[in-house]
N, C-alpha and C positions, 0 to 999 in steps of 0.2 A: 504494500500500500504506500510505500515511500517511492517517490519518483527516482528513477535510476541515477540521475545526476546527483542526488543527495545521499545515495548509498555509500559513496566513497568520497574522499576529499583529495587534497593535493600534497599532503605531507609524505614522509618516507613510506616505503612500501610495507604493506601488511599482507600476509598470506591468508586469503579468504577461500576456504574450501579448495586449496591447492592452487589458487590463482593469485598472483600479486596485484594488489589494488592500493590506491593512495589512502593514507590515514586521514581520519576525520579530526579536525581541530577540536580540542576540548572547549567546551562552552557552546557548541552548536546545538541548537534545539530544532526539532522537527515535530510538527503537530498534524495529526490526521483525525478524521471523525471515526466514531465507533457506534455500534448499535447495541442496545441492551440485550442481554441473554446470549450473546454470541461469545465464543472463546477466542481470545486474541493472544498472540505471542509476540513479544518484542525481543530482538536479538541483535547482538553485535559480535564481532570476532576480535580476539585479543590474545596476546601472549603474556599478559600480566600475571604476576604471582597469584596463586590460589588465594581467594578471599579478598583480593583488591577490588574496590569499587571501580568498574569501568564505564558504567552509564547509570542513569537514573530514569524512571518514568513516573508520570503523574496522570491520574484520571481526572479530567475536568479541571477544577481548581483545587483538588486535593493536595496532600503533601507528596513530596518526592519519595520514591521507593528505590532503594539501591539494587543494582544488578551487579553481582560479584563474579569474578573469574572462578570457574570450577577447578577442582584438583586436576593435575596433569601437567604436561609440559608442551611447549610449542604453541602455535596458534590453535585456538579452540573456540567453539561457540559459547557465548554467555547469554543465557535466555531467561525470561520470566513469562508466565502465562497468567491470564486473569479473565474474568467474565464481568463486564460492566452491568450494573443494576438499572441503568437508564441510558438513553442515547446521550452521547457526550463526545469528548475528544480525548486523545491520549497524546501526551507530549513526551518525546524521547530526548534526553539531554546526554551528550557525550561528556565524560568527566576525566578520561585518561588518554594520554598520548598512545600511539600505536594501536588505535581502535579503528575498525573499518567494517564494511559489509553490514551496515545497519539495515534491518528489516522490521517491519510490523506486518503481520499477516493474520488472517482469520484461520484459526485452528490450532492444534497442539504443536509443540516444538518439532521441527523436522530434522535438524542437524545438517541441512544442506543450505546452499545459498543460491537464490535466483533474484537478481534485481527486479523489483516491481512485481514479483510473483505474489499470488494470493489476494489480488484485489477482489473484494467480494461483491461484484456487481456485473450485470450484463448491460451492454450498450447497444443502441441502434445507431448506425452510421447514416446520417442524412446525406442526400445527394450533395456532391461537392459543388461549390459556387466558384466560378472563375472570378478572381478579384484583380488580376493584373495580366495583361498581355502585352508583350513588346516585340517589335520587329527589329532584329539586328542583322545586318548584312544578309538579307534574304532568308534568315532563319527566325522562326517565331519561338517565343519563350512564354510560358504560361505559369502562373502561380495560382494555386487553388486553396480555398479554405474549406475545411471539413468540420462538421459539428458532430460530436459524440453525445448522445443523450442517454442517460442512465434509465434503463427500463425495468430493472429488478435485480434481485440477488439470485444466484444459482439455485435451482431446485425449488423456487418459489413461484 
């Protein structure tokens, strides 16, 4: 549910599910909407020492809850799951350097990483509208605008 451009940053490389990605700068916050009664998981990848707080999350305007690095060595996923009692938002805040691969998805922890995976909605793609057309040296170039309209969640 996090846009792919926010899943990683530009700092030194962090190995996310076997792939090097840029680290997310500490202090970055990402907020997305949530629906009541659905299970959500927030996760980041880090090689921090076990027990180190690598990120925090907050439901709505509640207090921040720590996400700590699990036992083990090397880069591993640090995750927390929750079920909101009302429609709200979740804010993920990065608190440790060397953290990347941020995800928020609907469902339990997966242990893998796919940028922007798990978005809990279906969309209808409306007909594209031509918004710009240029003629350059006998070649035409067009630019289109496409509207995605949310039409429901999967299986509903």
